N, C-alpha and C positions, 0 to 999 in steps of 0.2 A: 435439752441438749441441742446445740446448734446444728443446722443441716449441713452436711459436708459439701464442700465445693470441689469442682473438677476442672481440669484443663480440657478444652474442647478445640479440636483442630479440624480443618477442612483441607483436603488434598485434591487439587484440580489437575486431572490427568488428561483431559481431552476437551475439544472445542468444536462446535458447529457454527461457523461464521456465516453471515449473510443468508440466514434462513428466511424463507418466504413467510409472510404473515398467514397465508392460507394453509401452510404446513404446520402452523403453530397454534392458531386459535380457530375454533369453530366460527365460520363466517368471516374469517380473515381475508383481507384484500389480496388477491392473487398477483397483483402488480406492485405490491409494497414489500420491502424488506424489513425484517426486524433484526435486532442486533445478533440474535442467535442464542445458543445454549452453551454453558460450560458444564463439564461432567466432573462430579465430585464423589469422593467417599470421605468418611469422617472417622475420628477416634476420640474417645473419652478416656482421659488418663488421670490417675490420682488414687489416693487411699489404697495404695498397694495393689491396684488393678489396672489392667489395660483392656478396654472394651472397644473393639473395632465396629464401626457401623457401616454395613454394606461392604461389598468386595470389588466394586468397580467392574471394569470390562476389559477383555483381552484386546491386545493391539490389533490382531488380524481382523477381529470382528468390527472394531471401531473404524479401521481404515477402509474396510469393505463397504461401509455405509457413507464414505466420503466425509468423514470427520477428521479433524487434525489431532494427531497423537502428540501430547505435550511431554508426558513422562510416564514411566511404569508406576502405577499407584502403590505397588508393594515396595518398590524402591523408595518412594516418597515417605512411606511409613518409617523407613530406616532413618530418615533425616531428623526425626524426633525421638530416635532411640527405640523404635518398635520393630522387633524381629518377628515377622509373620510366622516363622517356624515355631515360635514359642507362645503365640497368642492363644489364650484359653477361651475367650468369649468373643463372639461376633453376633451382633444384632442385625437382622435383615428387615429393613423397613417394608420391603415388598420384593417380588421375585422377577421384575422386569430385567431384561438382559443386561442393562448397564449397571445393575446393582448386585448381581450374583455371578459375575463372570470369572472370578478367581478363587472359587471355593477350595479347590485342591491345594492352594498355596498356603492354607492354614491347617496343617496336618494334625495339630493337637486340639483345635478349637471345637467347642460345642456351639451350635448355631441356634438362635432363637427367632421364631417367626410367628405371625398371627395364625391361629387356627383357620380363619376364613381364607387367607391367602393360599394355604396349602390345599384346602378343599377346592378352591377355584382352579388351581393349576393342574390338579389331578382328577377333576371330575367333569361334570356335564358342561361347565362353562367352556371348556376347551374343544367341544364339538362345534363351536362357532369360529370359523376362520378369522373373523374380526378380532376376537380376543387373543387368538394364538399369535398374531403378529407381534405382540409386545413381549413374547417369551421365546426362548430358544429351547428346543427339545432336550438338548444335551444338558442344559442347566437344570431342567426339571428332573431329568433322570438322576443327576448327581444329588439333588436334594432328597430324592427317594432313597438313594443309596446311603446318605447320611442318616436317614431315619432308621434304616435297618442296621446301621452300625451304632445305634444308640447315641448319635451325636447331634440330633435335631430335637430341640425343645419347643414346646408350644405355649403361647399365651393367648388370652382371649379378652378383647375389649380394652378397657383402660386399667392401669394399675401402676404399681411401683416396681421397677426393675432392681433398684438399689437405692439406699438413702441418697437423695439429691438427684435421682434419675427416674422420671416417670414416663410411661408410654401411653399413647392415646390412639385408639382406633379411629381413623378419619374416614376411610373408604373413599369411594368416588372414582379416583384415578384407577385404582385396582380394588378388588373386593376387600383385600386385607391391608391396604395402605395404612401405615401408621407414622406418627411423628413422635418426637421425644422432647421432653423438657429437661434441660440439664442445668443444674445450679452451678454457676461459675462465680469467680470473684466479683464480677460486675453485676451479678443477679441471675435470675433464671432465664436462659436462652431457649427459645422454642425452635428446634430443628425440624422443619416441616418435611424434609425429604421431598418426595414428589406430590405430596398433598397440595403443595404450591410449587410450581416450577419457576415462575417469574413473578416479581412483585406486581407486575401489571395485572395478573390474574386476581389478586386480592384487592388491589386499588380500584379496578374497574369492574370486577366480577366478570371477567372475560373467560369463557370456558376453554381450557386447553383441548387440543385436538384429539388426544388419546384419553379415553375414559371408560370406566365400567358402568357407572351410574351417574348421569348428568346431574340430577338433583342432589345426590349425596356429595358430588364434587363441589357444586356451587355452595351448598350449605357448609361443606368442609372449609372453604375459604373463610367464612365467617368464624367458624370454630377456631381455626388457626390464628386469626387476628385476635380473637378473645383470649386464647391461651398465651399468646405473646405479650399482649397488653400494649406494647409500644412497638413501632416499626423497628427501632434499634435492637429489639430482642427477637425479631423474626428473621429466620434464615431460610429462604427458599432453596429448593434442591438443584436448580440449574441456572440461576441468574448470574450473568457476567458482572452485574453490579456488586455481588458479594465479593468477587475477586478484586474489584476496584476499591472497595471501602474498608476491607479488613487488612490489618498489618500482617506482613509475613513474619514467621518465627525468627528469621534472620534475613539480611539484605539479599543474599545470593539466592534465596528461595521466593523472591517476590513473585506473586501471581501463581505460585505452585503450592506452598504450604502456608495456610492462613491460621491465625490465632483468633478464634471466635470468642474467646474469653476476654479479649481486649475491646475497648470502645471502637466502633466503626467511625469512619470519617462521615461528617454530615454530607448529605447529598439527596 
């Protein structure tokens, strides 16, 4: 039986322009700018299912960090016919604040997260202020509430989420950071989420400034490259290049709602 294919969309809801290299990479030049970060969430659609990947960030939180708000990510879901109020499944690649900021706007959903991520954000790791900076207390409390409401499901390591969708524990950036392989019409696309923020990390093995385990993060870059196979099938979690090279689902959504199942422009 042929492996099912899925539509895969990216929703760009925020931007951090003119970010300093020293705020982006370990050992980055404090006098040099990098292009910055785009903020995404994603959705996998097909086979009579809608699976949202991460839940973005709230506007007030994003703007308080001097980022540019582009659009409400939940509204962007609606542009491809996804009503968050009726979504049944949300995969959380990890629990950093820009990935779990709108949990309450999916009132029917069950959420899936790696065991190690939940252990990290509710255990000894969070006694270290260094690690706490990447999480917001209210988001963690909301995840615990979902657990007690029987709406939080756990996975461990690597496995199959659904036919044509595999998950991979990468670690490094956070203890439970995972990526997804999604079979699309053009082939299997590896959605790295924040296992790779920017292509530059995997191209040059330059460590991102936020990490849980440096060795795991660097080895994770190689794992992501291997799982993707080719650069055209690798989708980092924050690279503005992704916004540049992937077509919009329709012209009025250019730069906001991207079709990752279509071939990217060469670049």
